[in-house]
C-alpha positions in Angstrom: 137.7 124.0 69.8 136.6 127.4 71.2 136.6 128.3 74.8 132.8 128.5 74.8 132.6 124.9 73.5 135.0 123.8 76.2 132.9 125.5 78.8 129.7 124.0 77.4 131.3 120.5 77.4 132.5 120.9 81.0 129.1 122.0 82.1 127.4 119.1 80.4 129.9 116.7 82.0 129.4 118.2 85.5 125.7 118.0 85.1 125.9 114.4 84.1 128.2 113.6 87.0 125.9 115.3 89.6 122.9 113.4 88.1 124.7 110.1 88.3 125.7 110.9 91.9 122.2 111.7 92.9 120.9 108.5 91.2 123.5 106.3 92.8 122.7 107.6 96.3 118.9 107.6 95.8 116.9 105.3 97.9 114.9 102.7 96.1 111.2 102.8 96.5 110.1 100.8 99.6 108.2 97.6 99.1 104.7 98.0 100.3 102.4 95.4 101.8 98.8 96.2 102.5 97.2 94.6 105.5 93.5 94.3 106.2 91.7 97.6 106.5 91.1 98.7 110.1 93.9 96.6 111.6 96.0 99.7 112.4 99.3 97.9 112.6 101.2 99.3 115.6 104.5 97.3 116.0 106.3 95.0 113.6 108.7 92.2 114.2 110.3 90.2 111.3 111.6 86.7 112.1 115.3 87.2 112.3 116.3 84.5 109.9 113.8 85.2 107.1 110.3 83.9 107.0 107.2 85.7 108.4 106.8 89.2 109.6 104.6 89.7 112.6 102.6 92.8 113.4 100.1 93.9 116.0 96.7 94.6 114.5 95.7 97.0 117.3 92.5 98.0 115.7 91.1 94.5 115.3 92.7 92.8 118.4 94.8 90.3 116.4 98.3 89.3 115.6 99.1 89.7 111.9 101.5 87.3 110.1 102.8 88.5 106.7 104.4 86.2 104.2 106.6 88.8 102.3 107.1 86.4 99.4 103.4 86.2 98.5 102.0 89.2 100.4 99.5 86.9 102.1 98.4 87.9 105.6 97.1 85.6 108.3 95.3 87.0 111.3 95.3 85.3 114.7 92.6 86.5 117.2 94.1 87.1 120.6 90.8 87.2 122.7 87.8 89.4 123.4 88.9 92.9 124.3 92.4 92.6 122.8 94.3 95.7 121.9 97.8 94.6 121.2 100.6 97.2 121.2 104.1 95.6 121.0 105.3 92.4 119.4 108.8 90.8 119.4 110.2 87.5 118.3 111.4 85.5 121.4 114.3 83.1 121.7 111.7 80.3 121.1 110.8 81.9 117.7 107.3 82.6 118.9 105.6 86.0 118.7 105.4 87.7 122.1 102.8 90.5 122.5 102.2 93.2 125.1 98.4 93.5 125.0 96.9 96.6 126.6 93.4 95.5 126.1 93.8 92.1 127.8 96.3 93.5 130.3 98.4 90.5 129.6 101.5 89.1 128.0 100.5 86.9 125.1 102.4 84.2 123.2 101.5 82.9 119.7 103.1 79.7 118.7 104.8 80.0 115.3 103.6 76.6 114.1 100.3 75.8 115.7 99.2 79.4 116.2 98.0 78.5 119.7 97.5 81.5 121.9 98.6 81.6 125.6 98.1 84.5 128.0 99.7 85.6 131.2 97.5 88.2 132.8 99.1 90.9 135.0 98.4 90.7 138.8 95.4 92.4 140.3 97.5 95.2 141.8 98.5 96.3 138.2 95.1 96.9 136.6 94.9 98.7 133.2 98.7 98.9 133.0 98.5 100.1 129.4 101.1 97.6 128.3 103.5 98.9 125.7 106.7 97.1 124.7 108.8 94.1 125.7 112.3 92.6 125.6 113.9 89.3 126.6 116.9 89.1 129.0 119.7 86.6 128.8 117.9 84.2 131.2 114.8 83.9 128.9 112.6 86.2 130.9 110.5 88.8 129.2 110.5 92.4 130.6 107.7 94.8 129.7 106.5 98.3 130.2 103.1 99.8 131.0 102.5 103.4 130.3 100.1 103.8 133.3 103.2 103.6 135.5 104.4 100.0 135.6 107.2 97.8 134.4 107.5 94.1 135.0 109.1 90.7 134.3 107.7 87.3 133.4 109.5 84.0 133.5 107.6 81.9 131.0 109.2 78.7 132.3 107.8 79.0 135.8 105.0 81.5 135.2 106.4 83.8 137.8 105.4 87.4 137.1 106.6 90.5 139.0 105.4 94.0 138.4 106.9 97.2 139.9 105.7 100.8 140.0 107.8 103.0 137.9 109.7 106.1 139.2 107.6 109.2 138.7 104.5 107.2 137.9 103.0 107.2 134.4 105.2 107.0 131.3 107.1 103.7 130.8 107.2 103.0 127.0 110.2 101.7 125.0 112.5 98.9 126.4 115.6 97.1 125.1 118.3 94.7 126.0 122.0 95.5 125.3 124.5 92.9 123.9 125.8 92.3 127.4 122.3 91.7 128.8 121.4 94.9 130.5 117.8 96.1 130.3 116.8 99.8 129.9 113.4 101.4 129.5 112.3 104.9 128.6 109.6 107.0 130.3 107.7 109.3 127.9 105.8 111.2 130.6 108.6 110.9 133.2 111.3 112.3 130.8 114.0 109.8 131.6 115.5 106.5 130.8 116.3 103.8 133.5 118.4 100.7 133.9 116.7 97.8 135.6 118.4 95.5 138.1 117.6 92.1 136.6 117.2 90.4 140.0 115.8 92.9 142.4 113.8 94.8 139.7 115.0 98.2 141.0 115.0 100.9 138.3 117.9 103.4 138.3 116.8 106.7 136.7 119.2 108.3 134.2 118.5 111.9 133.4 118.9 113.1 129.8 120.5 116.5 129.3 117.4 118.0 127.7 114.5 118.5 130.2 111.0 117.5 129.3 112.3 115.8 126.2 109.7 113.0 126.2 112.0 110.0 125.9 109.8 107.5 124.0 111.6 104.5 122.7 115.1 103.1 123.3 117.4 100.7 121.4 121.0 99.5 122.0 123.8 99.6 119.5 126.5 96.9 119.2 128.6 98.8 121.8 125.8 98.8 124.4 125.1 102.5 124.0 121.4 103.4 124.4 119.8 105.4 121.6 116.7 107.3 122.6 114.0 109.1 120.6 112.8 112.4 122.1 109.1 112.9 121.2 108.6 116.3 122.7 111.8 118.0 121.4 112.4 116.2 118.1 115.8 114.9 118.9 117.7 111.6 118.9 120.2 111.0 121.8 122.7 108.4 122.9 123.7 107.4 126.4 127.0 105.7 126.9 127.0 103.6 130.1 130.8 103.2 130.0 131.3 106.9 130.5 127.9 108.0 131.8 127.9 110.6 129.0 125.2 111.8 126.6 125.2 113.1 123.0 122.1 114.7 121.4 121.2 115.7 117.8 118.1 117.6 116.5 116.3 116.1 113.5 115.9 118.4 110.5 112.9 120.8 110.8 110.3 120.7 113.5 110.4 117.0 114.3 108.4 114.7 116.5 110.7 111.7 116.9 108.7 108.5 117.7 110.5 105.2 116.7 114.2 104.3 117.1 116.0 101.2 116.0 119.7 100.5 115.4 120.8 98.2 112.6 123.8 95.8 112.5 126.0 98.6 111.1 125.1 100.9 114.0 123.1 103.2 111.8 120.1 104.6 113.6 116.6 104.5 112.1 113.9 106.9 113.3 110.4 108.0 112.4 109.4 111.6 112.3 105.7 112.3 112.7 106.0 116.0 111.7 106.9 114.9 108.1 105.5 111.3 108.2 108.9 110.1 107.2 111.5 107.5 108.0 114.9 109.0 108.9 118.3 107.3 109.0 121.1 108.8 111.1 124.8 108.0 110.6 126.5 108.6 114.0 129.9 108.8 112.3 129.1 111.5 109.7 126.3 112.9 111.9 124.2 113.0 108.8 120.4 112.5 108.5 118.8 111.0 105.4 115.1 110.5 104.7 114.6 107.4 102.6 110.8 107.1 102.7 107.7 109.2 103.5 103.9 108.7 103.4 101.1 111.2 103.8 99.4 109.2 106.5 102.1 106.8 107.5 102.0 107.1 111.3 105.1 104.9 111.8 105.2 104.0 115.5 107.9 101.4 115.4 110.8 100.2 113.2 112.5 96.8 113.3 114.7 94.9 111.0 116.7 91.8 110.1 119.7 91.2 107.8 119.4 93.5 104.8 115.9 94.7 105.6 114.3 97.5 107.6 110.6 97.1 108.4 108.1 99.7 109.5 104.4 99.6 110.4 102.2 102.4 109.0 99.4 102.6 111.5 97.8 105.4 109.6 97.6 103.6 106.2 97.1 99.9 107.2 100.4 99.0 105.5 103.8 97.5 106.2 106.9 98.8 104.4 110.3 97.2 103.7 113.5 99.1 102.9 116.9 97.7 102.0 119.5 98.0 104.7 122.9 98.2 103.1 
């Protein structure tokens, strides 16, 4: 066989090898679930052990309940004037909603679909409720972008609301595996740890000024991951060492959502490219598994083997495999 034939065969082999490598690492197309037009799904919360996927239909003032097996969607009306923002699944398996229109914390029973509301006190009007998280005592903590954060004990009905440091801005909130609660302030440009008994918020300053800390999520080690809306970065704060690390997303990003999966991979949404982005903290590598021309993904959540995102711009939920 001539040298030219050997070179040709080697080129063909390498081409095939590269093609196979690209194919094996390619992301499968996301499963797409259309929801009623005009619902504008804001946040999404899959039941942790399979079953329904909840979403806030901010445009229609309802809670959406998707059956992924059939694609069927039920809608539960939350009340006149409702404009729900966040939804999480509580320890009681119910859907818990932060409703900016009602200025109330709302619970929807998973079986009866009964709706119960806890209005905020009169000294916290138009709080612009955003997101919520449960602590280890079964109390739900929440943020209001108008400058509030608060705590509701569903068992007693006791509700406390505090004014946030620097006023307007509280947005994302999360609980660590050890039970600590942190929130982010978009307008205040900080994250804060909350004292679970006194309610006092201790401000923690990110290294980048005016970064627009929007959402937060804890990894399995209790480190707090933060999406920077203004500067297009993702950051992590380690409470054990009081240290920060920051990375810029590719391009001119606008980082909105952040969620950390069971493998401590970090999922983000980039509004500049309308894409979902996955970040591996070990390799420090970014990947973009999915994009949509009008996606507008504001929040990402998941469960075993699945990543869910709500496309507020296209009235759709999407599901990606989480290896």
